[in-house]
Each structure stands twice: as structure tokens, then as C-alpha cells.
N, C-alpha and C positions, 0 to 999 in steps of 0.2 A: 702283338701280345701285351706289349707295354701299355697301349691305349686301352685295352680291355681291362687290365689291372687297375689303371687309373679310374676308369669308369666305374668298376665295381667298388673301389675305395670310396668314391664320392657318393655312390648309391647307398653303401652301408652307413656312411657318415650321416647322410640325410635321414635314413631310416632311424638311426640312433637319436638324432635330434628330435624327430617327430615323436619317438617313444618317450623321451625324457619330458618333452613338452606336455604330452598327453598324461603322463604319470603325475607331473606337477599339478596339472589342472584337476585331476582326480583327487589328489591328496588335499589340494586347497578347498575343493568342494566338500570334502568330508570334515574339514576343520570346523570346530564349533566356535560360535560367537562368544568371545570372552568378556566383552564389555560393550555397553551402549553409551555413546558420547554425543551430546547435543550441543551445537554451537549456534548462536544467533549472529546474523550479519550486523554490521555496524549500523547504528541508528537508535531510535527510541524503541526499546523493547519492554513495554509495560504491561501488556495484557497477559502474556504467558510466561510461566517459569520453566526451568529445565525439567522439573518434576512433571509438570503438566504435559510437556511434549513427550517425555518418556512413557507416560501412560497411553499415549496415542500409538506408540510403537508396539502394539500387541497384535498378534495374528492368530486367529482361531482360538481366542481366549487364553493364549499361552504367551508368556513373556518370551521375547526373541532370544534372550540370553541362553546360552548352552544349546541352542539349536544349530544344526548343520547349515553351512552357507548354502548348500544346494537346495534346501527346502524353503529358503526365504524368497518372497516375492517383493523385490525392491520397488518395482513400479506400484504394486498394491499398497506398500507402506507409504510411498509418496502421495498416492491418491487419498489415503486415509488422513495424512497430515493436512493436505490441501482442502479437505472437507471441513476443517475447522475455520470458522469465519474470521478469525484473527490472524490467519497465516496467508501471506501473499505469495510466497514462493518457498518450495521445499525440495531439497535434494537428499536422497538417501543412498549410501554406498558403504561397502566394507573394505577395510584395509587388509594388507597381506598378513598382518599380525593378529587378525581376528577381531578387530574393533568395528562394530556397526556404528556408522557416523551419520548423524542427521544435521544438515545445514539448513537453517530456517530463517526466513525474513518475515517479520511481523508487519501487519498493515499499519499505515500511518494515518490516523484520522486528521482531517483538516477542518471539519465542521460538525456541529451537533444539530441534527434536524429535529424540529418539533412541529409535527403536522397533525393537528387534531389529537387523537389519543396515541399516535405513533411517535416514539422518540428513539433515535438511533444516530450513529455516526455515519459519515461518508468519508472515504479515503481519497487520496489524490487521483486515483483512477476512476472515481465515481462509483465505487462499489459500496454497498450498504454493509455496515459493521454494527453488530448489536452492542448495547451498553454492557459494561462489565461491573461485576460486584467488587473486583479486585482493584480497579483503577478508573479514575474519572479524568478524561483529557480536558485540558483548558484550551478550547478551540472556539472559533467563531460560531455564534448562534444563528441558525437559519430557521425562520418560522413561516407559517402561512400554508397556502394551498400547494404543497409540494407533492408531486407524483413521482413514481419510480422512474418514469421516462425523462424526468427533469435532471436526474442526478449527474449524468455525464456533463451536461452543459453547466450546471452549478459548480461542479468540481473544477472545470476549466476556468470558470470565472474566478473562483476563490484562489486557485493556483496563481492566476495572474496578479491578484491583489497581494498575495503573500510574497510575490517576487519583487514588489515595489515597497521600498522602505516607508514612504509616506503613507500609502494606503494601508499597509499592514498595521501601522500604529494608530491610524485615524478611524478606520471603519471597525465598529464593534458588533454590528448586527445587520442581518439581511432579512427582509420580509417579502414574500410573494403574495400579491393581492389576488382576489378572485378574477380580476381582469387580466391576469397573467403579466402583471407589471411588477418591477422590483423597486423596493424602497430601502434605503440604507440608513442606519443609525450611526452617528458620529461621536467620537470621544470628546470633541471640543465644544459640544453644545447639545441642546435638546431638540434642535431642528431636525427635519427629515430631508434626505436627499433622494429625489425621485429620478430614477434612471430609465424607466420604461422597460423595454426588452433588453436582453443581454447582447444585442447587436451594436456594433460601432462603439465598443467600450473605450477603446484608446482615445478617440476624440472626446467622448464624454468626460473622461477623467482628466484630459488636458484642460478642458473648460473648467472643471472643478478646481484644479490646482491654480489656474489663472485667477479665478474668482477669489479663492482663499487668499492669495497674495495681496489683493486689494482690500478685502474685507478685514483681514487681520491688521493691516497697516492702519486703516482709518477706524478700527475698533467698532465696526458696525455688525460684526458677525452675530452678536447676541440678539440683535433685533429681529432676526428672521425666524419664521416658522417653518418654511419649506424652501428648498433649493431645487429647482426643476431643471434637469439636464436633457430632457427629451427632445427639445426643439433644436433644429439645425442652427449652428453658429451663434447661439445665444443661451444665456442663463436667465431663467425667469424665477424671481423670488417673491415670496409673500411674507408680510410682517404680521 
């Protein structure tokens, strides 16, 4: 008899907990959104303002504020934010006190592409980012016969240069020729640095740094018109 009583007690206790949990979920779903809060992740956040992101948080042409939590499509709101070309990552959720929160990471441009009549940025993932009327990023200029399929490779190339203190300060421009070869412009002179394809870049840049050490010491760097790194184990220059 005692075992039955204990069993019934725990059964009733479990039923009570399930009821309370279900009731709290129901009440929480009926609770209305009291406020919309947008936060940007750490980093450069220049393209979008909090107000601009707030405008994106609209569903069925109605502001989400004062709507019930149960009618909000959080994944839909995230997709809407991610449809903006300046947003790299977005998370939307609501808190227990009725605040709809959007956590946004903006894209970080690393180069400005100028190919024919097309001008745009590319970010560190190789994603195309349109120009903005609100902000102009000071980034490396890449010109020439750039195609969309080139962007991932170009982004990887530029990320590597930006990670190197010397190259980041020395290289100011990149040009792709019709022969699918790349030519660099340098801060230290009017000469051009021919690197050919984007393969074997570590060796090519090691050769460039070794050449620079000698050319700057004997002050001959200004005499050159081109520095060619395309050939194996040598640097070919023209005056």
C-alpha cells in the first residue's frame, strides 16, 4: 500500500510539473514583444546602423513590436537579415522579458574590385559586397579582368598579404591581365611586380623580400621598371 502511495505521489508530482511547464510555455508564447534590440559583433561596423537593421526586422509589413512571440518566425527574420549583402552572420532570438534581440556581424571588405564597368568590394570570404553611399572602405584596389569565379582565390591571396606586416604596407594595388597573370603595384616605387599566377606565392614573396633587402641597401630599387617573380629560384628585373 505504501509503495502504491509513493508511486501515486510521484505520478501526481510529475503531472503537476508537466502542467506548470506547459502553462509557462503557453503564457510565454502569448507574451508580446516589448522592445527590439540590435547588437553588432565586435569589429568594423560601418555599412549598417542599428536603425537600418531595425527596418529589416519587419514581418508581413508590420513591426514586430507588440506582436505575440508565438506568431514570430525567428528563422524567417534571420533569413531576411542575411539577405542584406552587408550582413555576414545574423542570429535572432527573444528573451524571457519580451525583448526581441538581433545579433549581427557585418561583412569586412578587404579589397575594392574595379573590373570594366563593375565596381564592388570583396570580403575575406570572397563574397561580393556592393558599394555603399554611407561608407567608403579604404582597402586594396584590384583592377583588370576579374571574374566572379576569381573572387575566392583573390580573397585568399589578399588575406595572406594582410597577415604579413611587410606586404600589407608595401603592396598598394593588384591588377589581373588578360593573360590571367597578376601584377602588383608597390608603395616604394613606380615599378611593377609581376607574380604570374597565384600559385607558389610563399616562395615568390620570399624572393621579393630577399631582393628588396639588397636593392634598398645598394639604393638601386629606383632604377627598375619591373620585378619579375614568375621564374623558379630567380628574380628577373628590367630597367
